[in-house]
Backbone of each chain as ProteinMPNN parsed JSONL, in Angstrom:
{"seq_chain_A": "MNIAHRTAPKERASSHDAKQRQAERQLTIPAVILLSISVIASTNYRAGDPITAWAIVWSAAYVLAFALLMATVIRGHARADELQKIVQLRAAAVSFGVTISGLFIAALLHSFNIGKPSAMIHSIFTVSILTWLIATQWFTRKATK", "coords_chain_A": {"N_chain_A": [[288.866, 128.957, 187.871], [285.717, 128.024, 186.815], [284.86, 124.996, 186.064], [282.524, 123.666, 185.948], [280.547, 125.331, 184.947], [280.994, 125.442, 182.309], [279.698, 124.415, 179.284], [279.079, 122.265, 176.482], [279.236, 123.896, 173.297], [276.903, 123.604, 171.696], [274.795, 122.17, 173.307], [272.976, 119.156, 173.557], [269.398, 118.956, 173.468], [267.216, 118.122, 176.207], [265.419, 114.982, 176.673], [262.923, 115.651, 177.51], [262.544, 118.16, 176.34], [262.604, 117.353, 173.665], [260.362, 115.709, 173.461], [258.377, 117.559, 173.952], [258.64, 119.316, 171.804], [257.958, 117.61, 169.722], [255.29, 117.054, 170.302], [254.22, 119.598, 169.968], [254.691, 120.014, 167.247], [253.014, 118.133, 166.085], [250.468, 119.217, 166.208], [250.755, 121.872, 165.461], [251.763, 122.022, 162.831], [249.666, 120.972, 161.052], [247.788, 122.944, 161.739], [248.936, 125.34, 160.839], [249.038, 124.826, 158.115], [246.296, 124.606, 157.478], [245.492, 127.173, 158.195], [246.904, 128.719, 156.363], [245.723, 127.906, 153.961], [243.128, 128.826, 154.411], [243.534, 131.596, 154.633], [244.461, 132.22, 152.059], [242.218, 131.436, 150.57], [240.344, 133.221, 151.548], [240.951, 135.602, 150.374], [239.569, 135.738, 148.06], [237.051, 136.32, 148.75], [234.489, 138.653, 149.271], [232.871, 140.951, 151.441], [229.411, 140.584, 151.657], [229.147, 139.014, 149.459], [227.475, 136.113, 148.095], [226.847, 133.322, 150.26], [228.696, 130.572, 149.739], [229.249, 126.997, 149.294], [231.978, 126.599, 149.306], [232.853, 128.863, 150.678], [231.898, 128.275, 153.208], [233.44, 126.047, 153.765], [236.132, 127.073, 153.861], [235.829, 128.855, 155.934], [235.252, 127.139, 158.025], [237.69, 125.873, 158.077], [239.353, 127.913, 159.025], [238.39, 128.125, 161.662], [238.974, 125.559, 162.585], [241.752, 125.552, 162.328], [242.439, 127.521, 164.184], [241.47, 126.283, 166.482], [243.196, 124.07, 166.608], [245.637, 125.359, 167.047], [245.141, 126.483, 169.557], [244.823, 124.12, 170.986], [247.438, 123.223, 170.831], [248.716, 125.104, 172.432], [247.499, 124.609, 174.904], [248.173, 121.921, 175.345], [250.91, 122.174, 175.312], [251.303, 123.686, 177.612], [250.42, 121.881, 179.529], [252.369, 119.933, 179.363], [254.598, 121.283, 180.064], [257.505, 122.061, 182.072], [258.154, 123.25, 185.472], [259.414, 125.794, 185.35], [258.958, 126.576, 182.708], [256.194, 126.742, 182.785], [255.795, 128.951, 184.437], [256.927, 130.96, 182.834], [255.208, 130.828, 180.601], [252.757, 131.544, 181.761], [253.285, 134.138, 182.661], [253.727, 135.409, 180.212], [251.212, 135.081, 179.084], [249.717, 136.652, 180.821], [250.694, 139.231, 180.306], [249.969, 139.479, 177.621], [247.209, 139.31, 177.888], [246.723, 141.687, 179.265], [247.395, 143.537, 177.276], [245.439, 142.904, 175.379], [243.038, 143.53, 176.737], [243.411, 146.249, 177.142], [243.506, 147.094, 174.495], [240.901, 146.457, 173.675], [239.462, 148.193, 175.291], [240.292, 150.681, 174.333], [239.38, 150.452, 171.718], [236.614, 150.309, 172.154], [236.182, 152.826, 173.183], [236.889, 154.476, 171.02], [234.976, 153.588, 169.194], [232.682, 154.522, 170.405], [232.816, 157.159, 169.818], [232.374, 157.043, 167.201], [234.631, 156.523, 165.637], [236.758, 154.943, 163.398], [236.715, 151.517, 162.048], [234.914, 148.843, 163.38], [235.454, 146.091, 162.721], [238.018, 146.184, 161.632], [239.413, 147.108, 163.83], [239.098, 144.999, 165.621], [240.494, 142.965, 164.28], [243.028, 144.117, 164.372], [243.539, 144.249, 167.139], [243.526, 141.533, 167.754], [245.75, 140.618, 166.239], [247.87, 142.137, 167.352], [247.758, 141.24, 169.994], [248.414, 138.492, 169.756], [251.005, 138.711, 168.727], [252.207, 140.085, 170.846], [252.042, 138.157, 172.829], [253.712, 136.125, 171.776], [256.18, 137.499, 171.644], [256.495, 138.224, 174.324], [256.704, 135.697, 175.496], [259.161, 134.8, 174.444], [260.83, 136.765, 175.518], [260.558, 136.524, 178.337], [261.497, 133.928, 178.571], [264.189, 134.194, 177.78], [265.041, 135.923, 179.795], [264.821, 134.305, 181.997], [266.677, 132.343, 181.554], [269.19, 133.256, 180.71]], "CA_chain_A": [[287.986, 128.738, 186.701], [284.645, 127.122, 187.183], [284.664, 124.07, 184.95], [281.147, 123.176, 185.945], [279.648, 126.179, 184.18], [281.226, 125.31, 180.874], [278.976, 123.323, 178.627], [279.386, 122.189, 175.05], [278.625, 125.049, 172.624], [275.522, 123.3, 171.326], [274.449, 120.975, 174.073], [271.733, 118.594, 173.054], [268.222, 119.208, 174.29], [266.826, 116.949, 176.99], [264.316, 114.27, 176.052], [261.721, 116.426, 177.846], [262.431, 119.163, 175.282], [262.31, 116.683, 172.389], [258.954, 115.262, 173.497], [257.529, 118.739, 173.888], [258.665, 119.822, 170.426], [257.217, 116.666, 168.881], [253.87, 117.272, 170.59], [253.832, 120.874, 169.363], [254.697, 119.857, 165.783], [251.867, 117.317, 165.674], [249.279, 120.051, 166.073], [251.054, 123.17, 164.859], [251.934, 121.919, 161.368], [248.347, 120.987, 160.382], [247.113, 124.228, 161.981], [249.516, 126.353, 159.95], [248.607, 124.502, 156.734], [244.882, 124.982, 157.358], [245.405, 128.631, 158.276], [247.41, 129.248, 155.082], [244.675, 127.661, 152.945], [242.011, 129.725, 154.722], [243.91, 132.983, 154.313], [244.496, 132.335, 150.588], [240.84, 131.348, 150.073], [239.568, 134.386, 151.969], [241.259, 136.759, 149.514], [238.584, 135.761, 146.971], [235.723, 136.605, 149.292], [234.196, 140.039, 149.646], [231.679, 141.065, 152.296], [228.206, 140.772, 150.853], [229.06, 137.934, 148.466], [226.609, 135.014, 148.581], [227.578, 132.28, 151.004], [228.785, 129.336, 148.966], [229.783, 125.843, 150.037], [233.406, 126.82, 149.441], [233.031, 129.848, 151.745], [231.676, 127.563, 154.47], [234.591, 125.15, 153.983], [237.338, 127.761, 154.342], [235.513, 129.419, 157.252], [235.434, 126.045, 158.987], [239.138, 125.64, 158.162], [239.85, 128.957, 159.937], [238.02, 127.752, 163.037], [239.73, 124.352, 162.929], [243.159, 125.95, 162.497], [242.536, 128.219, 165.472], [241.289, 125.276, 167.543], [244.429, 123.281, 166.689], [246.673, 126.191, 167.681], [244.809, 126.562, 170.986], [245.132, 122.798, 171.557], [248.898, 123.192, 170.97], [249.058, 125.919, 173.599], [247.03, 123.924, 176.123], [248.99, 120.721, 175.527], [252.251, 122.642, 175.662], [251.293, 124.091, 179.016], [250.273, 120.674, 180.353], [253.631, 119.182, 179.336], [255.719, 122.151, 180.441], [257.995, 121.888, 183.437], [257.71, 124.344, 186.334], [259.914, 127.092, 184.881], [258.245, 126.889, 181.475], [254.823, 127.134, 183.152], [255.868, 130.333, 184.943], [257.168, 131.81, 181.665], [253.982, 130.861, 179.795], [251.705, 132.286, 182.47], [253.656, 135.556, 182.638], [253.486, 135.909, 178.85], [249.757, 135.141, 178.913], [249.223, 137.8, 181.601], [251.039, 140.444, 179.551], [249.123, 139.49, 176.422], [245.847, 139.612, 178.347], [246.691, 143.123, 179.545], [247.378, 144.245, 175.986], [244.124, 142.663, 174.766], [242.015, 144.306, 177.457], [243.667, 147.668, 176.842], [243.093, 147.287, 173.101], [239.432, 146.434, 173.611], [238.992, 149.427, 175.926], [240.546, 151.776, 173.385], [238.472, 150.251, 170.58], [235.266, 150.67, 172.593], [236.177, 154.29, 173.317], [236.884, 155.034, 169.663], [233.683, 153.251, 168.599], [231.646, 155.38, 171.006], [232.927, 158.439, 169.111], [232.237, 156.701, 165.773], [235.947, 156.586, 164.967], [237.316, 153.641, 162.99], [235.826, 150.392, 161.721], [235.031, 147.807, 164.427], [236.077, 144.835, 162.256], [239.461, 146.435, 161.502], [239.97, 147.231, 165.192], [239.161, 143.652, 166.212], [241.616, 142.28, 163.636], [244.283, 144.706, 164.876], [243.728, 143.815, 168.536], [243.874, 140.113, 167.694], [247.124, 140.481, 165.739], [248.797, 142.701, 168.351], [247.751, 140.348, 171.168], [249.173, 137.274, 169.442], [252.423, 139.102, 168.633], [252.653, 140.384, 172.217], [252.177, 136.866, 173.516], [254.904, 135.447, 171.26], [257.37, 138.264, 172.05], [256.62, 138.116, 175.785], [257.199, 134.343, 175.804], [260.597, 134.777, 174.148], [261.534, 137.674, 176.44], [260.599, 135.925, 179.672], [262.361, 132.746, 178.5], [265.581, 134.669, 177.795], [265.307, 136.502, 181.109], [264.919, 133.227, 182.991], [267.722, 131.374, 181.276], [270.503, 133.811, 180.341]], "C_chain_A": [[286.948, 127.691, 187.055], [284.322, 126.219, 186.009], [283.191, 123.714, 184.803], [280.227, 124.018, 185.069], [279.854, 126.057, 182.685], [280.403, 124.166, 180.33], [279.374, 123.326, 177.164], [278.643, 123.323, 174.345], [277.178, 124.78, 172.219], [275.108, 122.026, 172.033], [273.093, 120.465, 173.606], [270.605, 118.919, 174.021], [267.926, 117.951, 175.096], [265.684, 116.241, 176.27], [262.983, 114.959, 176.381], [261.465, 117.461, 176.759], [261.998, 118.514, 173.976], [260.848, 116.246, 172.336], [258.025, 116.456, 173.337], [257.475, 119.285, 172.465], [257.868, 118.916, 169.506], [255.715, 116.886, 169.066], [253.382, 118.561, 169.921], [253.726, 120.729, 167.851], [253.445, 119.119, 165.304], [250.623, 118.159, 165.427], [249.56, 121.322, 165.276], [251.138, 123.086, 163.337], [250.582, 121.852, 160.656], [247.618, 122.317, 160.569], [247.624, 125.292, 161.024], [249.092, 126.102, 158.502], [247.165, 124.948, 156.504], [244.722, 126.499, 157.328], [245.844, 129.26, 156.955], [246.349, 129.091, 153.991], [243.526, 128.644, 153.145], [242.329, 131.153, 154.323], [243.904, 133.188, 152.796], [243.062, 132.351, 150.04], [240.06, 132.615, 150.397], [239.846, 135.604, 151.106], [240.254, 136.851, 148.362], [237.208, 136.188, 147.439], [235.595, 138.08, 149.631], [232.92, 140.054, 150.48], [230.464, 141.334, 151.417], [228.056, 139.736, 149.758], [228.141, 136.838, 148.999], [227.466, 133.943, 149.259], [227.533, 130.991, 150.201], [229.31, 128.206, 149.837], [231.265, 126.036, 150.292], [233.699, 127.818, 150.578], [232.861, 129.197, 153.116], [232.885, 126.696, 154.798], [235.798, 125.932, 154.507], [237.094, 128.474, 155.657], [235.716, 128.365, 158.333], [236.919, 125.742, 159.167], [239.793, 126.655, 159.089], [239.635, 128.541, 161.385], [238.834, 126.54, 163.492], [241.201, 124.681, 163.171], [243.345, 126.627, 163.851], [242.402, 127.23, 166.629], [242.554, 124.429, 167.719], [245.549, 124.067, 167.374], [246.407, 126.324, 169.184], [245.117, 125.23, 171.675], [246.637, 122.66, 171.762], [249.317, 123.935, 172.234], [248.707, 125.174, 174.888], [247.895, 122.691, 176.398], [250.416, 121.096, 175.931], [252.332, 123.028, 177.124], [251.209, 122.887, 179.951], [251.601, 119.92, 180.448], [254.825, 120.0, 179.84], [256.209, 121.812, 181.845], [257.723, 123.182, 184.212], [258.19, 125.711, 185.847], [259.176, 127.529, 183.618], [256.824, 127.349, 181.765], [254.816, 128.586, 183.63], [256.03, 131.302, 183.767], [255.885, 131.963, 180.841], [252.904, 131.702, 180.466], [252.014, 133.78, 182.496], [253.357, 136.16, 181.278], [251.982, 136.043, 178.596], [249.175, 136.35, 179.65], [249.494, 139.113, 180.86], [250.127, 140.584, 178.329], [247.678, 139.834, 176.775], [245.705, 141.111, 178.622], [246.61, 143.943, 178.269], [246.008, 144.111, 175.323], [243.049, 143.524, 175.41], [242.167, 145.799, 177.15], [243.202, 147.995, 175.429], [241.58, 147.347, 172.962], [238.845, 147.711, 174.199], [239.131, 150.607, 174.975], [239.579, 151.688, 172.202], [237.05, 150.671, 170.943], [235.126, 152.193, 172.688], [236.081, 154.961, 171.943], [235.524, 154.807, 168.999], [232.57, 154.149, 169.14], [231.663, 156.778, 170.368], [232.826, 158.242, 167.601], [233.541, 156.889, 165.0], [236.39, 155.168, 164.633], [236.265, 152.589, 162.724], [236.004, 149.307, 162.779], [235.755, 146.548, 163.959], [237.583, 145.011, 162.127], [240.113, 146.501, 162.877], [240.104, 145.844, 165.836], [240.325, 142.874, 165.612], [242.939, 142.787, 164.188], [244.57, 144.226, 166.289], [244.17, 142.357, 168.563], [245.34, 139.921, 167.296], [248.132, 140.965, 166.78], [248.89, 141.79, 169.575], [248.586, 139.107, 170.928], [250.664, 137.596, 169.389], [252.995, 139.388, 170.025], [252.932, 139.098, 172.969], [253.452, 136.155, 173.08], [256.176, 136.156, 171.74], [257.595, 138.144, 173.56], [257.158, 136.735, 176.177], [258.706, 134.268, 175.577], [261.375, 135.599, 175.176], [261.664, 137.066, 177.825], [261.482, 134.67, 179.68], [263.826, 133.165, 178.558], [265.96, 135.206, 179.171], [265.528, 135.403, 182.154], [266.138, 132.343, 182.776], [269.08, 131.977, 180.954], [270.997, 134.782, 181.389]], "O_chain_A": [[287.275, 126.607, 187.536], [283.611, 126.607, 185.082], [282.685, 123.494, 183.703], [279.252, 123.512, 184.514], [279.023, 126.495, 181.889], [280.424, 123.063, 180.877], [279.946, 124.298, 176.674], [277.536, 123.676, 174.75], [276.32, 125.646, 172.386], [275.074, 120.947, 171.441], [272.188, 121.242, 173.301], [270.819, 119.126, 175.216], [268.332, 116.852, 174.72], [265.055, 116.808, 175.375], [262.026, 114.857, 175.614], [260.333, 117.633, 176.306], [261.143, 119.04, 173.263], [260.181, 116.388, 171.311], [257.001, 116.366, 172.66], [256.412, 119.667, 171.976], [257.176, 119.395, 168.608], [254.961, 116.901, 168.093], [252.278, 118.612, 169.379], [252.795, 121.249, 167.237], [252.887, 119.438, 164.253], [249.821, 117.852, 164.545], [248.714, 121.789, 164.513], [250.646, 123.968, 162.634], [250.365, 122.622, 159.721], [246.912, 122.77, 159.669], [246.841, 126.058, 160.462], [248.821, 127.041, 157.755], [246.843, 125.573, 155.494], [243.934, 127.042, 156.554], [245.232, 130.218, 156.484], [246.104, 130.007, 153.206], [243.012, 129.221, 152.187], [241.491, 131.843, 153.742], [243.405, 134.2, 152.303], [242.726, 133.157, 149.172], [239.211, 133.039, 149.614], [239.056, 136.549, 151.104], [240.1, 137.911, 147.755], [236.304, 136.394, 146.629], [236.502, 138.675, 150.213], [232.005, 139.263, 150.249], [230.491, 142.203, 150.545], [226.976, 139.583, 149.187], [228.036, 136.651, 150.211], [228.616, 133.697, 148.894], [226.473, 130.397, 150.009], [229.757, 128.422, 150.963], [231.766, 125.684, 151.36], [234.655, 127.649, 151.336], [233.578, 129.52, 154.063], [233.308, 126.613, 155.951], [236.425, 125.517, 155.482], [238.031, 128.684, 156.427], [236.266, 128.638, 159.4], [237.361, 125.397, 160.263], [240.689, 126.304, 159.857], [240.543, 128.59, 162.215], [239.319, 126.491, 164.622], [241.819, 124.16, 164.099], [244.298, 126.337, 164.573], [243.12, 127.321, 167.625], [242.937, 124.108, 168.844], [246.308, 123.52, 168.174], [247.339, 126.283, 169.988], [245.608, 125.207, 172.804], [247.077, 122.058, 172.741], [250.156, 123.464, 173.002], [249.499, 125.115, 175.829], [248.298, 122.446, 177.535], [251.041, 120.44, 176.764], [253.319, 122.73, 177.798], [251.83, 122.862, 181.013], [251.92, 119.34, 181.486], [255.921, 119.47, 180.017], [255.447, 121.345, 182.692], [257.124, 124.11, 183.669], [257.444, 126.687, 185.926], [258.814, 128.697, 183.47], [256.302, 128.234, 181.087], [253.929, 129.358, 183.267], [255.36, 132.333, 183.706], [255.519, 133.067, 180.437], [252.219, 132.483, 179.806], [251.107, 134.601, 182.367], [252.815, 137.261, 181.176], [251.536, 137.003, 177.968], [248.248, 136.994, 179.158], [248.634, 139.991, 180.795], [249.593, 141.656, 178.048], [247.01, 140.563, 176.043], [244.702, 141.727, 178.262], [245.858, 144.914, 178.184], [245.48, 145.077, 174.773], [242.252, 144.163, 174.724], [241.186, 146.508, 176.929], [242.585, 149.033, 175.189], [241.043, 148.178, 172.229], [237.863, 148.25, 173.687], [238.22, 151.421, 174.83], [239.036, 152.693, 171.745], [236.362, 151.308, 170.146], [234.098, 152.764, 172.324], [235.296, 155.887, 171.739], [234.986, 155.693, 168.336], [231.634, 154.493, 168.419], [230.656, 157.487, 170.377], [233.145, 159.139, 166.822], [233.544, 157.354, 163.86], [236.393, 154.294, 165.499], [235.102, 152.725, 163.104], [237.131, 148.891, 163.048], [236.573, 145.992, 164.693], [238.346, 144.106, 162.466], [241.227, 146.011, 163.069], [241.094, 145.554, 166.507], [241.062, 142.202, 166.333], [243.857, 142.008, 164.444], [245.695, 143.842, 166.608], [245.081, 141.991, 169.305], [246.074, 139.163, 167.931], [249.123, 140.29, 167.057], [249.972, 141.593, 170.127], [249.374, 138.706, 171.785], [251.488, 136.859, 169.931], [254.115, 138.99, 170.343], [253.942, 138.976, 173.662], [254.193, 135.64, 173.918], [257.126, 135.512, 172.185], [258.726, 137.984, 174.019], [257.977, 136.624, 177.09], [259.441, 133.74, 176.411], [262.436, 135.187, 175.643], [262.741, 137.084, 178.421], [262.139, 134.381, 180.679], [264.617, 132.57, 179.29], [267.068, 134.971, 179.652], [266.327, 135.563, 183.076], [266.589, 131.668, 183.702], [270.064, 131.237, 180.928], [272.083, 135.345, 181.246]]}, "seq_chain_B": "MVHSESNKVTNTLPVLRSSRKWSQADLADKLNVSRQTINALETGRYDPSLPLAFKIAQLFGVSIEAIFTPDEINKRSS", "coords_chain_B": {"N_chain_B": [[260.793, 129.373, 191.857], [261.236, 132.382, 190.112], [263.849, 134.228, 190.983], [264.119, 137.267, 192.933], [266.405, 140.017, 193.338], [266.69, 140.306, 196.043], [266.467, 137.869, 197.213], [268.378, 135.8, 196.928], [269.696, 132.582, 196.12], [272.306, 130.362, 196.573], [273.805, 127.678, 194.787], [275.139, 124.342, 194.555], [274.916, 122.899, 192.343], [276.146, 122.828, 189.68], [278.667, 121.857, 190.309], [278.15, 119.369, 191.513], [276.929, 118.101, 189.349], [279.001, 118.027, 187.482], [280.764, 116.395, 188.785], [279.723, 113.939, 188.374], [280.049, 113.718, 185.76], [278.002, 114.512, 184.044], [276.046, 116.017, 181.48], [274.178, 119.094, 181.086], [271.863, 118.438, 179.758], [271.727, 115.697, 180.276], [271.248, 115.711, 183.039], [268.827, 117.043, 183.032], [267.216, 115.17, 181.718], [267.204, 113.156, 183.663], [265.82, 114.355, 185.699], [263.473, 114.924, 184.536], [262.897, 117.444, 183.416], [263.193, 120.505, 181.499], [266.138, 121.402, 179.601], [266.626, 124.055, 179.745], [265.62, 124.74, 182.243], [267.435, 123.506, 183.967], [269.711, 124.959, 183.291], [268.885, 127.504, 184.12], [268.618, 127.035, 186.85], [271.263, 126.471, 187.603], [272.599, 128.836, 187.003], [271.523, 130.446, 188.836], [269.263, 131.895, 188.305], [266.807, 130.954, 188.745], [264.869, 129.505, 191.27], [264.252, 126.266, 192.484], [261.089, 124.483, 192.818], [259.743, 123.015, 195.814], [259.2, 120.166, 195.546], [260.84, 119.624, 193.297], [263.328, 120.333, 194.275], [263.649, 118.413, 196.281], [263.742, 116.178, 194.659], [266.091, 116.599, 193.251], [267.946, 116.535, 195.334], [267.616, 113.916, 196.188], [268.478, 112.562, 193.933], [271.213, 113.137, 193.866], [271.922, 112.158, 196.274], [272.245, 113.664, 198.584], [271.535, 116.147, 201.152], [268.98, 118.728, 200.889], [269.913, 121.165, 201.831], [272.597, 120.91, 201.431], [272.879, 121.402, 198.83], [271.43, 123.733, 198.094], [271.768, 126.991, 199.266], [270.8, 129.809, 201.07], [271.819, 133.135, 200.247], [272.155, 134.833, 202.391], [272.933, 133.227, 204.515], [275.351, 132.328, 203.552], [276.786, 134.687, 203.533], [276.916, 135.281, 206.237], [278.481, 133.231, 207.247], [280.882, 133.616, 206.039]], "CA_chain_B": [[260.465, 130.803, 191.789], [262.243, 133.212, 189.463], [264.138, 134.99, 192.192], [264.451, 138.679, 192.878], [267.756, 140.251, 193.844], [266.731, 140.287, 197.498], [266.186, 136.547, 197.736], [269.236, 134.913, 196.149], [270.084, 131.295, 196.667], [273.473, 129.792, 195.883], [273.687, 126.227, 194.711], [276.34, 123.605, 194.147], [274.459, 121.998, 191.285], [277.124, 122.599, 188.612], [279.772, 121.022, 190.816], [277.622, 118.003, 191.662], [276.692, 117.554, 188.012], [280.3, 117.753, 186.853], [281.418, 115.267, 189.47], [279.185, 112.706, 187.78], [280.313, 113.859, 184.31], [276.73, 114.655, 183.342], [275.771, 117.296, 180.838], [272.911, 119.677, 181.557], [270.792, 117.656, 179.145], [271.635, 114.438, 181.024], [270.587, 115.999, 184.319], [267.431, 117.379, 182.715], [266.549, 113.888, 181.449], [267.007, 112.39, 184.905], [264.842, 115.053, 186.545], [262.294, 115.133, 183.691], [262.635, 118.867, 183.187], [263.876, 120.964, 180.291], [267.532, 121.824, 179.811], [266.51, 125.478, 180.12], [265.402, 124.802, 183.688], [268.712, 123.174, 184.606], [270.569, 126.113, 183.069], [268.409, 128.584, 184.987], [268.951, 126.658, 188.232], [272.715, 126.555, 187.814], [273.039, 130.233, 186.952], [270.893, 131.149, 189.94], [268.157, 132.746, 187.852], [265.548, 130.312, 189.106], [264.925, 128.615, 192.43], [263.314, 125.176, 192.209], [260.002, 124.233, 193.76], [260.149, 122.053, 196.845], [259.281, 118.814, 194.986], [262.014, 119.491, 192.428], [264.505, 120.387, 195.152], [263.761, 117.078, 196.904], [264.123, 115.236, 193.597], [267.519, 116.844, 192.974], [268.701, 116.047, 196.489], [267.553, 112.45, 196.177], [269.288, 112.096, 192.806], [272.634, 113.225, 194.207], [272.157, 111.472, 197.545], [272.631, 114.623, 199.625], [270.391, 116.911, 201.659], [268.687, 119.941, 200.117], [270.782, 122.245, 202.325], [273.942, 120.717, 200.885], [272.87, 121.875, 197.431], [270.912, 125.102, 198.003], [272.026, 127.768, 200.472], [270.475, 131.232, 200.873], [273.007, 133.995, 200.269], [272.297, 135.431, 203.732], [273.704, 132.299, 205.357], [276.702, 132.335, 203.002], [277.458, 135.931, 203.955], [277.163, 135.218, 207.684], [279.543, 132.274, 207.569], [282.185, 134.031, 205.42]], "C_chain_B": [[261.583, 131.536, 191.068], [262.602, 134.276, 190.484], [264.388, 136.459, 191.916], [265.835, 138.848, 193.497], [267.824, 140.098, 195.35], [266.653, 138.88, 198.062], [267.061, 135.493, 197.048], [269.57, 133.637, 196.904], [271.272, 130.799, 195.866], [273.297, 128.289, 195.829], [274.973, 125.603, 194.19], [276.009, 122.632, 193.02], [275.49, 121.78, 190.175], [278.253, 121.672, 189.054], [279.32, 119.571, 190.93], [277.439, 117.348, 190.3], [278.022, 117.159, 187.358], [280.977, 116.555, 187.491], [280.924, 113.932, 188.915], [279.392, 112.683, 186.263], [279.004, 113.856, 183.502], [276.676, 116.005, 182.659], [274.471, 117.849, 181.431], [271.732, 118.89, 180.996], [270.605, 116.325, 179.879], [270.881, 114.653, 182.33], [269.119, 116.314, 184.101], [266.618, 116.112, 182.446], [266.223, 113.169, 182.747], [265.939, 113.024, 185.801], [263.517, 115.299, 185.806], [261.889, 116.61, 183.625], [263.378, 119.265, 181.917], [265.313, 121.366, 180.62], [267.579, 123.295, 180.226], [266.402, 125.621, 181.636], [266.703, 124.496, 184.426], [269.667, 124.358, 184.479], [270.193, 127.259, 184.003], [268.726, 128.292, 186.456], [270.426, 126.907, 188.504], [273.211, 127.989, 187.813], [272.365, 131.073, 188.026], [269.738, 132.053, 189.541], [266.799, 132.173, 188.24], [265.786, 129.42, 190.309], [263.885, 127.521, 192.233], [262.174, 125.147, 193.215], [260.486, 123.173, 194.75], [260.219, 120.621, 196.295], [260.513, 118.618, 194.095], [263.291, 119.512, 193.246], [264.721, 119.032, 195.834], [264.239, 116.052, 195.888], [265.618, 115.363, 193.293], [268.366, 116.274, 194.104], [268.755, 114.519, 196.507], [268.449, 111.877, 195.072], [270.771, 112.078, 193.162], [272.957, 112.581, 195.555], [272.662, 112.401, 198.642], [271.379, 115.35, 200.103], [270.185, 118.15, 200.786], [269.637, 121.065, 200.521], [272.203, 122.123, 201.79], [274.025, 121.252, 199.45], [272.487, 123.36, 197.364], [271.116, 125.833, 199.325], [271.641, 129.22, 200.2], [271.728, 132.077, 201.011], [273.244, 134.61, 201.635], [273.169, 134.538, 204.61], [275.155, 132.27, 204.875], [277.485, 133.545, 203.506], [277.821, 135.874, 205.419], [278.363, 134.333, 207.994], [280.887, 132.691, 206.986], [282.845, 135.158, 206.193]], "O_chain_B": [[262.757, 131.334, 191.38], [261.778, 135.127, 190.82], [264.808, 136.847, 190.825], [266.367, 137.921, 194.107], [268.886, 139.795, 195.893], [266.762, 138.704, 199.275], [266.575, 134.439, 196.637], [269.706, 133.615, 198.127], [271.254, 130.811, 194.635], [272.703, 127.696, 196.729], [275.77, 126.233, 193.496], [276.734, 121.667, 192.781], [275.692, 120.639, 189.76], [278.727, 120.828, 188.294], [280.022, 118.658, 190.496], [277.759, 116.173, 190.123], [278.141, 116.09, 186.759], [281.677, 115.793, 186.823], [281.626, 112.923, 188.982], [278.966, 111.753, 185.578], [278.925, 113.272, 182.421], [277.182, 117.003, 183.172], [273.766, 117.165, 182.173], [270.723, 118.7, 181.676], [269.478, 115.875, 180.084], [269.99, 113.88, 182.682], [268.265, 115.905, 184.888], [265.477, 115.993, 182.89], [265.124, 112.643, 182.923], [265.25, 112.337, 186.555], [262.562, 115.818, 186.385], [260.718, 116.966, 183.757], [264.102, 118.459, 181.332], [265.65, 121.632, 181.774], [268.467, 123.714, 180.968], [267.011, 126.508, 182.233], [267.03, 125.162, 185.408], [270.349, 124.719, 185.438], [271.058, 127.902, 184.599], [269.064, 129.201, 187.214], [270.786, 127.49, 189.526], [274.144, 128.325, 188.543], [272.607, 132.277, 188.119], [269.284, 132.878, 190.333], [265.77, 132.83, 188.083], [266.766, 128.678, 190.369], [262.75, 127.813, 191.853], [262.271, 125.703, 194.309], [261.511, 122.524, 194.536], [261.2, 119.923, 196.551], [261.15, 117.566, 194.137], [264.236, 118.784, 192.942], [265.854, 118.566, 195.947], [265.035, 115.17, 196.207], [266.314, 114.365, 193.103], [269.377, 115.613, 193.864], [269.788, 113.917, 196.799], [269.092, 110.843, 195.254], [271.495, 111.144, 192.816], [274.124, 112.472, 195.932], [273.415, 111.983, 199.522], [270.299, 115.19, 199.534], [271.079, 118.567, 200.05], [270.109, 121.824, 199.675], [272.928, 123.115, 201.706], [275.111, 121.515, 198.934], [273.132, 124.144, 196.668], [270.691, 125.356, 200.378], [272.095, 129.807, 199.218], [272.605, 131.759, 201.814], [274.384, 134.882, 202.01], [274.028, 135.019, 205.349], [276.08, 132.196, 205.684], [278.662, 133.452, 203.855], [278.884, 136.346, 205.823], [279.16, 134.636, 208.881], [281.925, 132.173, 207.397], [283.923, 135.616, 205.817]]}, "name": "protein", "num_of_chains": 2, "seq": "MNIAHRTAPKERASSHDAKQRQAERQLTIPAVILLSISVIASTNYRAGDPITAWAIVWSAAYVLAFALLMATVIRGHARADELQKIVQLRAAAVSFGVTISGLFIAALLHSFNIGKPSAMIHSIFTVSILTWLIATQWFTRKATKMVHSESNKVTNTLPVLRSSRKWSQADLADKLNVSRQTINALETGRYDPSLPLAFKIAQLFGVSIEAIFTPDEINKRSS"}
C-alpha cells in the first residue's frame, strides 16, 4: 500500500492557489457586477433609439466589464505556475480554433445573405467564451486526475 | 511537459514528501506552485520543467536523478 499517495480528503490549497484566487476575485467581482448592470440596462434599449447619456454610461460599463475580465485573464496567466500556463494556453488555442471556424462559417453564410451578422457575432462570441471555459476545465482535469 | 504515453517518467516525490510529513499543499507552498501541479507531478501526469526539477532536488537535498527516472531506465534495470 502506497501511503504516500493518500492525502486528506479535502487537502487545503497552497498559498499560491490562495493568492491566485484572491487576485482573480479582485477583478472578476467588479467585472461581473458591471456586466450584470449593463445587461439589465441594455434590455431597455432598441436599435434606432436616440443615444442618451444613460445609453453611453451602460455601453461604457460593458466595455469596462470586458476590460476587467481580460485583465483577470492576463493577470491570472502571469501568476500561473508552469502547469497552469500550459493548461491555459491549450484552452486558448482550442477557443481560438472555434472562433476562427465560427467567423469563417459566418462569413460564408453572409456571402449568401443568410442570417443576421449581429446575431452571428453574438453567437460566435458566446460559443468561444464557453469553449474556453470548458476547455480550461477539461485540460485541468486531464492534467491532474 | 504533460507527458505522452511514450515518454513516461517515474518519480519518488510522494515518498520523499511523506518522509518529511508534508502534505501536497505544504510542498506546493515551498516550491511556490499550485497543489494541482504537485498532484500532477506525483501521479506522473506532468513532468516538471528543468528549473522546477532543480528546485525540487535542492529542497530534498538529493540529485534530480534520485527523484525522476525515465521508465526506459527502470525497465532495463528490473
